DOMAR-727707 format. One record per residue: residue in one letter; x, z, y of N, C-alpha, C, CB in turn. Coordinates in steps of 0.001 Angstrom, whole numbers, plus 500000, padded with zeros to 6 digits. Glycine has a CB too. Layout:
BEGIN
AXZYXZYXZYXZY ...
//
This chain:
BEGIN
M501349487511491597500240487900492430500694487914493880499687489271492006 H499724487896494785500019487884496216499141488888496951499819486477496797 L499692489423498027498929490290498921498623489500500179499708491608499254 Y497365489518500558496904488827501760496493489863502784495727487862501445 S496770489591504026496338490472505095494879490184505421497228490302506347 A494027491188505282492634491042505708492555491170507225491725492101505018 D493556491846507821493621492008509270493987490706509967494625493087509633 K494877489949509323495419488723509919495392487617508870496876488947510456 P494241486986508662494096486002507586494990484769507720492680485560507518 D495515484493508900496405483341509076497830483625508624496415482914510525 L498143484876508360499482485256507931499707484815506483499689486785508075 P500860484192506186501130483807504788501110485033503876502497483086504675 P500657484879502635500598486011501705501990486487501314499811485630500453 F502047487726500834503307488314500402503313488371498877503510489736501020 P504309487750498219504365487774496745504851489132496227505294486652496226 M504228489590495161504634490833494503504528490634493001503757492043494972 P505326491394492228505206491308490769503840491817490306506333492113490085 D503383491320489174502065491698488658501906493205488473501814491002487343 R502977493911488158502882495366487938502431496110489193504232495917487476 F502580495478490362502194496139491604500687496388491670502634495303492799 R499932495650490893498478495853490854498154497306490489497817494880489836 T498962497932489634498730499327489262499466500299490184499161499560487822 E500463499814490921501246500679491805500638500840493194502638500137491935 I499839499882493632499337499917495006498504501173495283498501498671495286 V497914501742494238497107502955494439497952504124494942496411503347493134 Y499275504099494700500152505149495228500183505123496754501574504989494669 F499910503958497322500065503749498756498744503755499522500769502454498997 M497648503550498837496366503383499524495873504674500172495324502876498552 T495175504504501275494479505615501924493072505639501334494453505462503512 P492656506759500766491333506822500144490201506608501150491152508160499452 P489113505981500722487953505827501601487499507188502133486795505131500850 G487174507220503402486741508454504035487861509185504760486140509357503012 D489103509054504289490244509662504981490552508863506240491494509726504052 H490660509554507347491018508914508618490084507771508980492439508401508557 G488829507861508561487854506832508907487968505540508115487975506519510334 V488701505567507002488861504367506176487530504049505491489998504561505117 P487084502788505592485813502412504965485957502216503455485273501133505601 V484828502200502775484813501823501362485053500318501318483445502225500648 L485988499893500488486369498482500426485935497854499107487882498329500608 P485769496533499097485430495845497844486594495920496844485063494367498124 P486331495570495585487410495542494592488576494670495065486879495025493243 D489783495081494706491024494373495028491364494372496509490934492962494548 E490735495256497295491109495434498694491547496876498893489931495069499651 Y492578497048499722493176498368499921493502498581501382494437498531499068 W493408499826501815493780500228503167495042501076503057492615501015503884 I496077500687503760497323501436503801497587501736505269498521500639503133 R497510503014505643497699503363507047499097502975507519497465504863507262 L499161502376508660500427501935509233501381503116509418500188501229510574 E500859504252509845501706505441510032502367505861508721500875506609510597 D501598505782507631502147506140506318503211505137505885501025506211505263 A502945503859506079503913502824505700505236503033506432503353501417506005 K505158503358507710506380503610508492507136504818507947506034503833509979 R506410505887507611507053507096507085507737506814505749506021508226506923 W507056506079504863507654505772503562508925504944503724506651505024502675 L508918504021504671510119503227504910511263504086505448509813502095505885 E510949505036506299511974505931506835512558506830505746511393506786507961 E511684507309504859512099508263503831512525507588502528510977509229503551 F512179506339502327512454505564501101511828506167499854513942505445500892 V510783506990500033510049507575498915508568507605499249510567509000498591 V507752507665498191506312507879498339505962509079497479505472506598497926 C505096509946497996504664511133497266503448510761496416504329512313498245 V503519511062495129502449510728494191501853512029493659502978509830493019 V500524512097493672499815513266493168499336512960491759498621513654494097 S499510513904490871499081513732489486497560513634489405499588514895488615 P497041512666488639495585512579488469495025513722487626495216511250487830 L495895514423486904495458515522486043495506516880486739496311515565484800 D496370516988487755496546518260488451496912517979489899497635519135487764 A495969518160490802496165517812492213497311518587492863494888518065492983 E497738519685492249498841520445492825500201519948492346498686521910492488 S500218519085491349501472518521490851501768517234491606501403518260489317 K502888517252492330503282516094493122504712515713492773503144516383494639 A505003514432492951506359513942492713506693512905493773506502513342491280 E507951512848494136508407511809495048509034510699494215509421512374496100 I508604509473494488509123508312493768509857507432494763507980507520493051 E511086507066494407511854506168495273511194504799495313513317506046494784 L511227504182496487510678502837496627511540501838495873510573502441498109 S510890500914495200511621499804494580511956498798495685510777499126493419 E512815497857495389513140496818496374511890496029496756514221495864495820 D511046495731495772509805494997496040508881495800496955509084494663494722 Q508738497084496662507868497928497484508407498044498912507729499328496855 E509705498199499032510321498297500358510099497015501162511827498584500229 A510303495867500535510102494585501227508636494425501636510538493400500322 W507717494818500759506289494733501082505937495633502253505441495106499867 L506431496880502239506144497796503351506730497275504660506701499197503049 E507903496666504591508488496065505799507575494963506340509900495492505498 W507029494138505438506084493089505833504858493701506489505668492240504616 M504344494774505900503177495465506452503465495987507857502755496623505535 V504589496670508028504933497284509311505231496217510365506143498221509149 Q506035495231510008506394494181510974505171493438511489507362493190510340 N504183493271510630502983492527511005501809493428511380502577491623509875 E502056494738511394501036495732511741499748495558510933500719495650513225 I499939495485509617498838495286508671498452496634508068499233494269507550 Q497155496845507917496675498043507237495702497718506113496014498969508229 H495094496546506133494056496186505168494541494956504408492673495913505878 V494724495103503093495214494001502271494259493705501119496609494321501729 R494393492488500621493610492028499476494589491457498451492530490954499902 I494388491803497182495223491282496095494550490073495485495481492364495015 A495349489029495239494860487833494542496010487237493751494269486782495545 R495655486514492735496697485819491935496953484447492495496283485707490448 
//
């Protein structure tokens, strides 16, 4: 699968393993937070500030879907780190997933 920049459509897509389709939700900014719009299926908003913080800390905080007070920090995989670097270097916040 590939991630395409909706912000910069001329930018070559970034390849990611298929499992990332279920992992990207850990990184997305929910619609309504910080003015993020509702997006079509397979499109995600990842705030640039958050991407920079995750790269600095090498972890992402995940909230349990069963208990909003249960949180865990997950170390970034090499694929996730490379993707976040691509996002930050290109100042991308809006991506689309495609095969």
